[in-house]
VEXFIKOL-116124 format. One line per 4 residues: number of its first residue (from 1); their letters; for each residue x, y, z of N, C-alpha, C. Coordinates in steps of 0.02 Angstrom, whole numbers, padded with zeros to 5 digits. Each point is the difference from the previous one (the first is absolute). Layout:
NUM = A = X:Y:Z:X:Y:Z:X:Y:Z; ...
***
This chain:
1 = XXXX = -02842:04537:-02326:-00002:-00042:00059:-00073:-00012:00019; -00014:-00062:00018:-00067:-00019:00022:00004:-00017:00074; -00039:00034:00042:-00005:-00020:00070:-00051:-00055:00006; 00017:-00052:00037:-00046:-00056:00004:-00001:-00032:00069
5 = XXXX = -00053:-00039:00010:-00009:-00040:00060:-00010:-00071:-00023; 00043:-00045:00023:-00002:-00071:-00020:-00011:-00042:00062; -00044:-00049:-00006:-00009:-00049:00053:00014:-00069:-00029; 00035:-00042:00039:00016:-00066:-00025:00035:-00041:00053
9 = XXXX = 00039:-00048:-00024:00037:-00046:00044:00073:-00001:-00020; 00044:00000:00050:00071:-00003:-00012:00019:-00066:-00032; 00041:00002:-00051:00025:-00059:-00034:00073:-00009:00021; 00015:-00053:00036:00068:-00009:00026:00012:00047:00058
13 = XXXX = 00063:00013:00015:00019:00046:00053:00030:00063:-00029; -00012:00056:00033:00032:00062:-00021:00074:-00004:00017; 00040:00038:-00035:00072:00001:00015:00024:00072:00004; 00052:00011:00039:00030:00066:00007:00064:00002:-00040
17 = XXXX = 00010:00055:-00033:00062:00011:-00038:00027:00069:00015; 00061:00011:-00020:00032:00065:00011:00022:00028:-00067; -00019:00063:-00013:00019:00032:-00063:00072:00022:00000; 00023:00023:-00058:00070:00022:-00008:00018:00058:00047
21 = XXXX = -00050:00041:00015:00012:00058:00044:-00012:-00016:00073; -00010:-00065:00016:-00008:-00020:00070:-00072:00000:00026; -00048:00020:-00042:-00069:-00001:00023:-00026:-00072:-00001; -00040:-00016:00050:-00030:-00067:00005:-00072:00003:-00024
25 = XXXX = -00021:-00054:-00033:-00068:-00004:-00025:-00023:-00072:00002; -00065:-00010:-00005:-00029:-00068:00000:-00031:-00014:-00068; 00006:-00063:-00021:-00031:-00024:-00062:-00048:-00055:00017; -00057:-00002:-00035:-00050:-00052:00012:-00042:-00009:-00062
29 = XXXX = -00034:-00057:-00003:-00049:-00014:-00052:-00067:-00012:00033; -00052:00030:-00028:-00067:-00007:00026:-00046:-00024:-00055; -00040:-00050:00016:-00050:-00026:-00048:-00066:00034:00015; -00025:00037:-00050:-00064:00036:00007:-00048:-00026:-00053
33 = XXXX = -00063:00010:00012:-00051:-00022:-00048:-00032:00062:-00032; -00003:-00001:-00067:-00029:00057:-00035:-00076:-00006:00000; -00033:00051:-00026:-00073:00002:-00001:-00032:-00058:-00037; 00034:-00028:-00051:-00028:-00055:-00038:00018:-00068:00030
37 = XXXX = 00031:00000:00059:00017:-00063:00034:00067:-00028:-00017; 00036:00031:-00047:00067:-00024:-00018:00052:00024:00051; 00045:-00044:00018:00053:00018:00047:00056:00035:-00036; 00031:00048:00033:00059:00032:-00027:00051:00010:00055
41 = XXXX = 00062:00003:-00021:00055:00009:00047:00019:00074:00004; 00008:00024:00061:00022:00068:00012:00071:-00005:00029; 00049:00028:-00037:00069:00003:00025:00006:00062:00042; 00017:-00009:00064:-00001:00055:00048:00070:00017:00023
45 = XXXX = 00014:00065:00003:00061:00024:00031:-00021:00053:00051; 00029:-00002:00059:-00017:00048:00053:00063:00031:00027; 00005:00066:-00005:00057:00036:00027:-00015:00028:00070; -00064:00014:00013:-00021:00027:00065:00015:-00052:00054
49 = XXXX = 00029:00022:00055:00021:-00045:00054:-00058:-00041:00028; -00056:00033:00014:-00057:-00036:00029:-00030:-00050:-00050; -00004:00019:-00063:-00027:-00045:-00051:00046:-00060:-00009; 00065:00011:-00001:00048:-00055:-00006:-00005:-00047:00059
53 = XXXX = -00004:00027:00060:-00004:-00041:00060:-00064:-00042:00000; -00056:00029:-00023:-00063:-00037:-00002:00005:-00058:-00050; 00031:00011:-00058:00008:-00054:-00048:00044:-00056:00027; 00053:00019:00035:00047:-00050:00026:-00031:-00042:00056
57 = XXXX = -00052:00026:00033:-00031:-00036:00055:-00051:-00052:-00024; -00016:00000:-00065:-00051:-00045:-00026:00028:-00067:-00023; -00044:-00050:-00001:00018:-00066:-00025:-00034:-00011:-00067; 00023:-00050:-00036:-00029:-00020:-00064:-00075:-00012:00008
61 = XXXX = -00040:00032:-00042:-00072:-00009:00001:-00038:00048:00044; 00035:00041:00040:-00035:00048:00042:-00035:00054:-00042; -00059:00020:00023:-00039:00052:-00034:00028:00069:00018; -00003:00046:-00048:00023:00068:00012:-00032:00047:-00050
65 = XXXX = 00004:00064:00015:-00021:00052:-00045:00058:00049:-00006; 00011:00025:-00060:00056:00045:-00013:-00025:00063:-00035; 00031:00056:00016:-00015:00062:-00035:00065:00028:-00027; -00003:00028:-00060:00060:00029:-00029:-00007:00012:-00074
69 = XXXX = 00057:00013:-00032:00001:00015:-00072:00002:-00064:-00040; -00044:-00005:-00050:-00005:-00060:-00043:00025:00014:-00070; 00032:-00051:-00029:00019:00000:-00070:-00024:-00064:-00032; -00045:00004:-00049:-00024:-00061:-00034:00055:-00030:-00044
73 = XXXX = 00003:-00067:-00002:00050:-00036:-00040:-00034:-00059:-00035; 00035:-00030:-00046:-00021:-00061:-00033:00059:-00048:00000; -00012:-00064:00014:00053:-00050:-00003:-00025:-00059:-00040; 00046:-00040:-00025:-00017:-00058:-00041:00018:-00064:00038
77 = XXXX = -00050:-00045:00007:00013:-00063:00036:00036:-00050:-00045; 00014:-00059:00027:00039:-00051:-00037:-00036:-00024:-00063; -00066:00006:-00001:-00038:-00021:-00059:-00007:00056:-00052; 00029:00057:00014:-00003:00056:-00047:-00061:00045:00008
81 = XXXX = -00040:-00012:00052:-00059:00042:00013:00020:00063:00038; -00026:00056:-00021:00014:00062:00036:-00048:00007:00058; 00026:00025:00055:-00040:00007:00062:00014:00069:00030; -00051:00028:00033:00010:00065:00032:00038:-00008:00066
85 = XXXX = 00034:00052:00019:00035:00003:00065:00003:00074:00019; 00016:00012:00063:00007:00068:00025:00065:00005:00040; 00033:00057:-00006:00055:00017:00044:-00026:00053:00047; 00017:-00006:00065:-00024:00049:00049:00057:00023:00044
89 = XXXX = 00004:00065:00010:00043:00028:00051:-00047:00014:00059; 00001:-00045:00049:-00046:00003:00056:00023:00051:00052; -00046:00043:00019:00014:00048:00053:-00035:-00019:00065; -00054:-00041:-00005:-00037:-00023:00058:-00016:-00073:-00007
93 = XXXX = 00005:-00037:00055:-00019:-00071:00001:-00046:-00010:00060; -00057:-00032:-00013:-00048:-00014:00053:-00013:-00075:00002; 00006:-00029:00059:-00013:-00071:00010:-00054:-00007:00054; -00023:-00061:00011:-00049:-00012:00053:00029:00020:00067
97 = XXXX = 00064:-00010:00010:00033:00020:00063:-00006:00076:00009; 00014:00038:-00053:-00003:00073:00005:-00071:00024:00014; -00049:-00032:-00032:-00070:00020:00010:-00021:-00013:00073; 00018:-00059:00027:-00017:-00016:00069:00033:00048:00049
101 = XXXX = 00063:00017:-00014:00036:00046:00044:-00031:00070:-00003; -00021:00022:-00059:-00032:00065:-00007:-00067:00001:00036; -00039:-00054:-00006:-00065:-00003:00034:00010:00002:00076; 00052:-00034:00024:00014:00000:00072:00019:00070:00023
105 = XXXX = 00041:00035:-00039:00021:00068:00017:-00061:00047:00002; -00044:-00007:-00050:-00059:00043:-00002:-00046:-00015:00059; -00007:-00063:00018:-00042:-00019:00056:00029:00029:00065; 00066:-00003:00008:00032:00027:00060:-00008:00076:00003
109 = XXXX = 00003:00033:-00057:-00009:00072:-00002:-00072:00018:00018; -00047:-00042:-00022:-00071:00011:00016:-00013:-00007:00074; 00034:-00047:00033:-00008:-00008:00072:00028:00060:00038; 00056:00027:-00026:00031:00058:00033:-00043:00062:-00009
113 = XX = -00038:00004:-00054:-00040:00059:-00013:-00062:00005:00043; -00019:-00055:00033:-00061:00000:00041:00008:00035:00064
***
């Protein structure tokens, strides 16, 4: 297992599904850019309640960062070219909304500490 941190943009909308045992999870696709400038798709699944809720609150194209377990994959496009991809089991999702809320909370705690 590889632990990773991915930053990118949501492709389409996340969706919620229910497993055979009744557990709910979210699925999403994220477009990230590799070090050489090539884009790759990260297929994301989130079982954690907070991570799932964060994915479901986003719109197509919204920026986000994800942390979790990564599995490298390869897929073949319609022209027969192989391309890299990643599967991620996300445990944490961070968006601009979360960052602003955290900064506000820290600022409020700083005021209380004075």
